[in-house]
C-alpha positions as CSV (number, residue, x, y, z in Angstrom):
1,M,83.7,141.8,179.8
2,I,85.6,141.9,183.1
3,Q,83.2,139.4,184.7
4,S,83.7,137.0,181.8
5,W,87.5,137.4,182.1
6,L,87.4,136.7,185.8
7,N,85.2,133.6,185.4
8,K,87.6,132.3,182.7
9,Y,91.0,133.0,184.4
10,M,90.7,133.4,188.1
11,N,91.2,129.6,188.5
12,D,94.3,129.7,186.4
13,L,96.5,132.6,187.5
14,E,99.5,131.0,185.8
15,E,97.9,131.7,182.4
16,A,96.3,135.1,183.2
17,K,99.3,136.4,185.3
18,M,97.7,139.7,185.9
19,I,95.3,141.2,188.3
20,S,93.3,143.2,185.7
21,P,92.6,142.2,182.1
22,E,93.3,145.8,181.0
23,S,96.1,148.0,182.0
24,T,96.0,151.4,180.4
25,Y,99.7,151.7,180.8
26,L,100.3,148.4,179.0
27,A,97.9,149.4,176.2
28,E,99.5,152.8,175.8
29,G,103.0,151.2,175.7
30,M,102.0,148.6,173.1
31,T,100.2,151.0,170.8
32,Q,102.9,153.4,170.0
33,K,102.5,155.9,167.2
34,K,105.4,154.5,165.2
35,V,103.6,151.2,165.1
36,L,100.1,152.4,164.1
37,S,100.7,155.6,162.0
38,E,101.1,153.7,158.7
39,A,99.1,150.6,159.4
40,H,96.2,149.6,157.2
41,I,95.5,146.1,158.4
42,I,96.0,145.3,162.1
43,F,95.6,141.9,163.9
44,E,94.9,141.7,167.7
45,I,95.4,138.2,168.9
46,R,93.6,137.3,172.1
47,P,92.0,140.7,172.5
48,G,90.0,139.3,175.5
49,I,93.3,139.1,177.3
50,I,95.5,142.1,176.3
51,G,92.7,144.7,176.3
52,C,94.4,147.1,173.8
53,T,91.4,147.3,171.5
54,E,90.3,150.7,172.7
55,E,93.8,152.2,172.4
56,I,94.2,150.7,168.9
57,L,90.9,152.1,167.8
58,R,91.8,155.5,169.2
59,K,95.2,155.7,167.5
60,M,94.8,153.8,164.2
61,R,94.2,155.5,160.9
62,K,90.5,156.2,160.0
63,D,90.8,153.9,156.9
64,A,92.5,151.0,158.8
65,T,90.9,147.7,159.6
66,L,91.3,145.9,163.0
67,I,90.9,142.2,163.0
68,L,90.3,140.7,166.4
69,I,91.3,137.0,166.6
70,E,90.0,135.1,169.7
71,S,89.7,131.3,170.2
72,D,87.5,131.4,173.3
73,I,83.8,131.5,172.3
74,D,82.7,133.4,175.4
75,L,85.2,136.1,174.8
76,V,84.2,136.2,171.1
77,Q,80.6,136.8,172.1
78,N,81.7,139.6,174.4
79,L,83.7,141.2,171.6
80,K,80.8,141.0,169.3
81,T,78.5,142.6,171.8
82,R,81.1,145.4,172.5
83,Y,82.4,146.0,168.9
84,G,80.0,144.3,166.6
85,R,78.7,147.6,165.2
86,D,82.0,149.2,164.4
87,C,82.6,148.8,160.7
88,R,86.4,149.1,161.2
89,I,86.5,145.8,163.1
90,I,86.3,142.2,162.0
91,I,85.9,139.6,164.8
92,V,87.2,136.1,164.0
93,E,86.8,133.0,166.1
94,A,90.0,131.2,165.3
95,D,93.3,129.8,166.6
96,V,96.5,131.7,166.2
97,L,97.9,129.0,164.0
98,D,95.3,129.8,161.4
99,L,96.6,133.3,160.5
100,Q,97.3,132.5,156.9
101,N,93.9,130.9,156.5
102,I,92.2,133.9,158.1
103,L,93.9,136.2,155.6
104,R,92.9,134.1,152.7
105,A,89.3,134.0,153.9
106,L,89.2,137.8,154.3
107,N,91.0,138.2,150.9
108,I,93.8,140.1,152.6
109,E,97.4,139.8,151.4
110,E,99.4,140.9,154.4
111,V,99.1,142.5,157.8
112,D,100.9,145.7,159.0
113,V,100.8,145.1,162.7
114,I,100.1,142.1,165.0
115,F,99.3,142.7,168.6
116,S,99.6,139.5,170.6
117,G,98.5,138.5,174.1
118,L,99.9,135.0,173.8
119,P,101.7,133.7,176.9
120,F,104.9,132.6,175.2
121,S,106.5,131.4,178.5
122,R,103.9,128.6,178.5
123,F,104.9,127.4,175.1
124,N,108.0,125.3,174.4
125,A,110.7,126.5,172.1
126,E,109.3,124.7,169.0
127,Q,105.7,126.0,169.6
128,T,107.1,129.6,170.1
129,E,109.1,129.4,166.8
130,T,106.1,128.0,164.9
131,I,103.8,130.8,166.1
132,L,106.4,133.5,165.4
133,R,107.2,132.1,161.9
134,D,103.5,132.0,161.1
135,A,103.3,135.6,162.2
136,T,106.2,136.7,160.0
137,A,104.6,134.9,157.1
138,V,101.6,137.2,157.2
139,L,103.4,140.5,158.1
140,S,104.3,143.1,155.5
141,K,108.0,143.9,155.0
142,T,107.7,146.9,157.2
143,G,105.4,145.1,159.7
144,W,105.5,145.0,163.5
145,F,104.8,142.2,165.9
146,V,104.0,143.7,169.4
147,T,103.5,141.6,172.5
148,F,103.9,141.7,176.3
149,Q,105.4,139.1,178.5
150,Y,106.1,138.8,182.2
151,T,109.6,137.3,181.7
152,K,112.3,137.7,179.0
153,I,112.4,133.9,178.6
154,R,111.6,134.1,174.8
155,Y,113.6,137.2,174.1
156,D,116.2,135.2,172.1
157,H,113.4,133.7,170.0
158,F,112.2,137.1,169.1
159,Q,115.7,138.2,168.2
160,Q,116.2,135.1,166.0
161,I,113.0,135.8,164.0
162,F,112.9,139.6,163.8
163,S,115.5,142.0,162.5
164,C,115.0,144.5,165.3
165,V,113.5,143.9,168.8
166,G,112.9,146.7,171.2
167,V,112.2,145.9,174.9
168,E,110.7,148.1,177.5
169,R,109.5,147.4,181.0
170,E,106.1,148.7,182.1
171,Y,106.4,148.9,185.9
172,R,102.9,150.4,186.3
173,N,101.2,147.2,185.1
174,V,100.3,144.7,187.8
175,P,102.4,142.7,187.7
176,P,105.1,144.6,185.7
177,A,105.4,143.4,182.1
178,Y,108.0,143.5,179.3
179,L,106.8,145.1,176.1
180,F,108.4,143.7,172.9
181,H,108.2,145.8,169.7
182,C,109.5,143.5,166.9
183,A,110.2,144.8,163.4
184,M,110.6,142.7,160.3
């Protein structure tokens, strides 16, 4: 998986923005117990980038379902190789803007947690708002949207969309990242 990540993103460090595709500290910070303890349906958007899958699997309920949403076909194949036999995981090749269609196709009404690896600093304000509104449309009333960013440039957008936004800095990640835990 690391080789595929390197092949895809070494030429575009602006998008990748990190030295390693997986930071244990970042994954631990994103997958807090308060977020996963009651979750039944969990989305991980761009799991090939954020690398929280192992931590989510370790901490999620035994009866929960983890839906991995990735748009890059090579990363989808890597995910299928790595997690294809785990009955708790559904791997979907799709765009983040298809969240509602993904739920309909899977016959799921709502999601309890969304983990996102989207680089919001690369999106304009309108794109950011569209993605966040689409996320809130599929989240349960007690749902969480969890993401990391390297700047706080979209912090105001998170505050406008979610009722509560917690921000922490993970200095042990290379480079350091902001963790955003956003509640409905």
